[in-house]
C-alpha positions as CSV (number, residue, x, y, z in Angstrom):
1,M,-1.1,-5.5,-35.4
2,V,-2.8,-7.7,-33.2
3,T,-5.3,-6.4,-30.6
4,L,-6.4,-8.3,-27.7
5,Q,-9.2,-7.7,-25.1
6,L,-8.6,-7.5,-21.4
7,R,-11.0,-10.4,-20.9
8,Q,-8.6,-12.8,-23.2
9,L,-5.6,-11.8,-20.2
10,S,-5.3,-14.4,-17.4
11,V,-2.8,-13.7,-14.8
12,P,-1.9,-16.4,-12.5
13,P,-1.8,-15.8,-8.9
14,G,1.5,-14.6,-7.9
15,H,2.2,-13.5,-11.4
16,R,2.3,-10.1,-13.2
17,V,1.8,-8.9,-16.7
18,I,3.8,-5.5,-18.0
19,L,2.2,-3.7,-20.4
20,H,4.6,-1.0,-22.5
21,D,3.5,2.3,-24.4
22,I,0.1,2.3,-22.8
23,S,-1.2,5.8,-23.1
24,W,-3.0,7.7,-20.2
25,Q,-6.5,7.3,-21.9
26,E,-5.8,3.6,-22.2
27,F,-4.7,3.3,-18.7
28,E,-8.3,4.8,-17.8
29,A,-10.3,2.6,-20.2
30,I,-8.5,-0.4,-18.4
31,L,-9.5,0.5,-15.2
32,E,-13.0,1.0,-16.3
33,E,-13.0,-2.3,-18.1
34,L,-11.5,-4.0,-15.2
35,G,-13.8,-2.4,-12.7
36,E,-13.6,-2.0,-8.7
37,H,-14.6,-5.2,-7.6
38,R,-11.3,-7.7,-8.7
39,A,-8.2,-9.1,-7.2
40,T,-5.8,-7.9,-9.4
41,R,-3.7,-4.7,-8.6
42,L,-2.2,-2.1,-11.2
43,A,0.5,0.1,-11.3
44,Y,0.9,2.6,-13.8
45,S,4.2,4.7,-14.5
46,Q,5.0,6.8,-17.5
47,G,3.7,4.3,-20.1
48,T,4.3,1.2,-18.2
49,L,1.4,-0.6,-16.8
50,E,1.9,-3.4,-14.5
51,I,-1.2,-6.2,-13.6
52,R,-0.5,-8.2,-10.4
53,M,-2.4,-11.0,-9.2
54,P,-1.7,-11.8,-5.3
55,L,-1.4,-15.1,-4.0
56,S,-3.5,-15.8,-0.7
57,K,-0.6,-15.5,1.6
58,H,-0.1,-12.2,0.3
59,E,-3.5,-11.2,1.2
60,V,-3.2,-12.6,4.6
61,A,0.0,-10.6,5.3
62,K,-1.6,-7.4,3.9
63,V,-4.4,-7.8,6.2
64,I,-2.5,-8.4,9.3
65,I,-0.1,-5.7,8.8
66,G,-3.1,-3.4,8.2
67,D,-4.7,-4.7,11.4
68,L,-1.6,-4.0,13.5
69,V,-1.2,-0.5,12.3
70,K,-4.7,0.4,13.2
71,I,-3.7,-1.0,16.7
72,L,-0.9,1.0,16.9
73,L,-3.1,4.2,15.9
74,E,-5.8,3.5,18.2
75,E,-3.8,3.1,21.2
76,L,-1.7,5.7,20.6
77,E,-4.7,8.1,20.1
78,I,-3.5,9.1,16.5
79,D,-6.7,9.8,14.1
80,C,-6.7,8.4,10.7
81,E,-8.7,7.7,7.7
82,P,-7.9,4.4,6.2
83,F,-8.5,4.1,2.4
84,G,-7.5,0.5,1.5
85,S,-6.3,-0.7,-1.9
86,T,-8.1,2.9,-3.4
87,T,-6.6,3.8,-7.2
88,F,-4.5,7.0,-6.6
89,K,-3.5,8.5,-9.7
90,R,-2.8,11.9,-11.5
91,E,-2.7,12.3,-15.3
92,D,-0.2,15.4,-15.3
93,M,2.4,12.9,-13.7
94,A,1.4,10.0,-16.1
95,C,1.1,7.4,-12.9
96,G,-1.3,5.4,-10.8
97,V,-1.2,2.8,-8.4
98,E,-3.4,0.7,-6.2
99,P,-1.5,0.0,-2.6
100,D,-2.5,-2.9,-0.6
101,D,-3.2,-0.9,2.1
102,S,-3.3,3.1,2.7
103,F,-3.7,5.6,5.5
104,Y,-4.3,9.2,5.8
105,I,-2.8,10.6,9.3
106,Q,-1.6,13.8,9.1
107,N,-4.0,15.0,6.5
108,H,-7.1,12.9,8.1
109,V,-9.0,15.9,8.8
110,R,-9.1,16.9,5.0
111,M,-10.1,13.4,3.7
112,I,-13.2,12.6,6.1
113,G,-16.1,11.7,4.2
114,K,-14.4,11.7,0.6
115,E,-15.8,9.0,-1.8
116,R,-13.8,10.3,-4.7
117,I,-10.3,11.4,-4.5
118,D,-8.9,13.9,-7.0
119,L,-4.9,14.0,-6.2
120,R,-4.7,17.2,-8.1
121,F,-6.5,18.9,-5.1
122,D,-6.3,16.2,-2.4
123,P,-3.0,15.2,-0.8
124,P,-1.7,11.6,-1.1
125,P,-1.9,9.1,1.7
126,D,0.6,9.5,4.4
127,L,1.4,5.7,5.0
128,V,1.1,3.1,2.2
129,I,1.7,-0.6,2.7
130,E,2.8,-3.1,-0.1
131,V,3.6,-6.8,0.4
132,D,6.0,-8.4,-1.8
133,V,6.9,-5.4,-3.8
134,T,9.2,-6.8,-6.6
135,S,8.1,-3.6,-9.3
136,K,9.9,-0.5,-9.6
137,T,6.8,0.9,-11.4
138,Q,5.0,0.8,-8.1
139,L,8.0,2.5,-6.5
140,D,7.9,5.2,-9.2
141,A,4.6,5.9,-8.9
142,Y,4.6,6.4,-5.1
143,E,7.4,8.7,-6.0
144,A,5.6,11.0,-8.1
145,L,2.5,11.1,-6.3
146,G,4.7,12.3,-3.3
147,V,3.6,9.4,-0.9
148,P,5.6,10.2,2.4
149,E,6.0,6.9,4.1
150,V,5.9,3.6,2.4
151,W,6.2,0.1,3.9
152,L,7.4,-2.5,2.2
153,Y,7.3,-6.0,3.4
154,E,8.8,-8.9,1.6
155,D,10.7,-12.6,2.5
156,N,9.7,-11.7,6.3
157,K,11.5,-8.4,6.2
158,L,10.1,-5.1,6.4
159,K,11.4,-1.6,4.7
160,I,10.5,1.6,5.6
161,N,10.9,4.2,2.6
162,I,10.7,7.9,3.4
163,L,10.5,10.4,0.5
164,Q,13.5,13.0,0.7
165,D,13.8,15.5,-2.3
166,G,11.5,13.4,-4.4
167,K,13.2,10.0,-4.0
168,Y,12.8,7.4,-1.1
169,I,15.5,6.4,1.2
170,E,15.4,3.4,3.4
171,S,15.0,4.4,7.1
172,E,15.1,2.5,10.6
173,I,12.5,4.5,11.8
174,S,8.9,5.1,11.0
175,P,8.2,9.0,11.1
176,T,4.5,8.3,12.1
177,F,5.7,6.1,14.9
178,P,9.2,7.2,15.8
179,N,9.5,6.0,19.5
180,L,8.3,2.4,18.3
181,P,11.0,-0.5,16.8
182,I,8.4,-1.0,14.0
183,L,11.0,-2.6,11.8
184,Q,11.6,-5.6,14.5
185,V,8.0,-5.6,15.7
186,I,5.7,-5.8,12.6
187,P,7.6,-8.8,11.3
188,Q,7.8,-10.4,14.4
189,F,4.0,-10.4,15.2
190,L,3.2,-11.3,11.5
191,E,5.4,-14.3,11.9
192,Q,3.3,-15.2,15.2
193,S,0.4,-15.0,13.5
194,R,1.0,-18.1,11.4
195,T,1.7,-20.1,14.4
196,I,-0.9,-19.0,16.9
197,G,-3.5,-17.4,14.6
198,R,-4.8,-13.6,13.9
199,S,-7.1,-13.0,17.2
200,P,-4.6,-13.8,19.4
201,T,-1.7,-12.1,17.9
202,L,-3.7,-9.0,17.5
203,R,-4.7,-9.3,21.4
204,T,-1.0,-9.5,22.2
205,F,0.2,-6.7,20.0
206,R,-2.4,-4.6,21.8
207,Q,-1.0,-5.7,25.1
208,W,2.6,-4.9,23.9
209,V,1.9,-1.4,22.6
210,R,0.0,-0.4,25.8
211,E,3.0,-1.5,27.7
212,Q,5.3,0.7,25.3
213,I,3.0,3.5,26.2
214,I,3.5,3.2,30.2
215,L,7.3,2.8,30.0
């Protein structure tokens, strides 16, 4: 059997590597070796490990969507604790995943001041954002961890996945923002940012949200 070290593995931007028959101990060792300050994203489910290297356009999209969510939460006066691309994992469920962005909303009070998360005792994030998802490994991990709401953005379209009876179903409405047309406005303003830039787009979006609150 040939043994390779992670430093010998190079994942080009926009590509992924899938490794099979990876034990939990090996997954933990890989997390330790790669460290926290890296560009790659990992997803692990039932022995399958995926290592992804996002493209720059992916990073821009995830930042803008995260900014839009934060504006929604601020203007609607919904408290939250953002946890970004934290590694969420549970050994007893043999799964772990690193979202593009994540928010504790309903459970935000429990997470104030938390520096380390143990999902045996802590709740999973209430809302997770993923950009350019092509992996079943990621969604399997989110299902196992019990993440209530996952937004998937791909090909200029947004999908809202809601957890029901342990499985995700697509929804036209976000339970977090039930009175707003999230499926339409998030892609619309993200596309606008590509034309007029991030800051003008966020200002325009904030004004739009305020108008919806008045209506």
